[in-house]
C-alpha positions as CSV (number, residue, x, y, z in Angstrom):
1,M,-163.3,26.8,-101.0
2,V,-160.4,27.1,-103.4
3,K,-160.1,25.3,-106.7
4,L,-157.5,25.1,-109.5
5,I,-158.6,26.0,-113.0
6,L,-156.2,26.2,-115.9
7,C,-153.3,26.6,-113.4
8,A,-154.8,29.8,-112.0
9,V,-155.9,29.7,-108.4
10,L,-159.5,30.9,-107.9
11,L,-161.2,31.8,-104.7
12,V,-164.8,30.6,-104.5
13,L,-166.9,31.8,-101.6
14,P,-170.3,30.5,-100.6
15,L,-173.4,32.7,-101.0
16,A,-175.1,31.2,-98.0
17,A,-174.7,28.3,-95.6
18,T,-177.5,25.9,-96.6
19,A,-177.9,22.1,-96.9
20,F,-176.9,22.5,-100.5
21,P,-174.3,25.2,-100.8
22,V,-174.5,27.7,-103.5
23,F,-171.2,29.5,-104.5
24,R,-170.4,32.8,-106.0
25,D,-168.4,33.0,-109.2
26,G,-164.7,32.4,-108.7
27,T,-162.3,35.3,-108.2
28,V,-158.8,35.1,-109.5
29,V,-156.2,35.2,-106.7
30,Y,-153.2,37.5,-107.4
31,C,-149.6,37.3,-106.1
32,S,-147.5,40.5,-106.6
33,G,-150.0,41.8,-109.2
34,D,-149.9,38.7,-111.4
35,T,-152.4,35.8,-111.4
36,L,-151.3,33.3,-108.8
37,K,-150.4,30.2,-110.8
38,A,-149.6,26.7,-109.7
39,G,-148.9,23.4,-111.5
40,S,-151.7,21.5,-113.1
41,I,-151.8,18.8,-110.4
42,S,-151.4,21.2,-107.4
43,S,-153.7,21.1,-104.4
44,P,-154.5,24.5,-102.8
45,M,-155.7,24.7,-99.2
46,V,-156.9,27.7,-97.2
47,T,-155.9,27.9,-93.5
48,D,-154.6,30.3,-91.0
49,W,-151.1,28.7,-91.1
50,N,-149.2,31.3,-89.0
51,G,-152.0,32.1,-86.4
52,D,-152.4,35.8,-87.2
53,G,-156.2,35.5,-87.8
54,R,-155.9,35.8,-91.6
55,K,-156.5,32.9,-93.9
56,D,-153.3,32.0,-95.8
57,L,-152.8,29.7,-98.8
58,V,-150.8,26.5,-98.8
59,V,-150.3,24.8,-102.1
60,A,-149.0,21.3,-102.5
61,D,-147.1,21.3,-105.8
62,V,-144.6,19.2,-107.7
63,E,-141.1,20.3,-108.6
64,T,-138.4,18.4,-110.5
65,I,-134.9,18.9,-109.2
66,T,-132.0,17.3,-110.9
67,G,-134.2,14.7,-112.5
68,T,-136.1,13.7,-109.3
69,T,-139.7,14.7,-108.7
70,Y,-140.6,16.0,-105.3
71,G,-143.9,17.1,-103.7
72,L,-143.3,20.5,-102.1
73,L,-145.5,22.8,-100.0
74,R,-145.7,26.5,-100.9
75,F,-146.8,28.9,-98.3
76,Y,-148.4,32.2,-99.4
77,E,-148.9,34.5,-96.4
78,N,-152.1,36.6,-96.5
79,T,-151.0,40.2,-95.9
80,G,-154.5,41.6,-96.7
81,S,-157.7,40.5,-94.9
82,N,-159.9,37.5,-95.0
83,A,-162.5,39.5,-97.1
84,L,-159.8,40.8,-99.5
85,P,-156.7,38.6,-99.3
86,A,-153.3,39.8,-100.7
87,F,-150.3,37.6,-101.4
88,S,-146.8,38.8,-102.4
89,S,-144.7,35.7,-102.8
90,F,-144.3,32.2,-101.5
91,T,-141.8,30.3,-99.4
92,Y,-141.4,26.6,-99.1
93,L,-142.6,25.2,-95.8
94,Q,-139.7,23.8,-93.8
95,A,-139.1,21.5,-90.8
96,D,-135.7,21.8,-89.0
97,G,-134.4,24.1,-91.7
98,F,-135.2,21.8,-94.6
99,D,-137.9,22.0,-97.2
100,I,-140.8,19.6,-96.5
101,H,-141.1,17.3,-99.5
102,T,-142.1,13.9,-100.5
103,Q,-140.5,11.8,-103.2
104,G,-143.0,11.8,-106.0
105,Y,-146.4,13.5,-106.0
106,C,-148.1,15.1,-103.0
């Protein structure tokens, strides 16, 4: 589970798989040595986006470009492991060479 607190992305792992899950304390996720930050209305999702067996991070975020608000998808590739993820930077997800976006919020 990933949640957004004060614009810093925290990784929250379960202690055990039970009917009522109990989670460990959150761990701050870093990107290039700094706290990985996203906007206050961002939606982070953990998935193996590129099929390499490591869980990556996709964050739906909002950007304002020349006065228009767009929902964009940031892709953070995990270059570490699933137990100890490492992220260096993000790229915007694209389709046919164009950034995937929605007009307004994601």
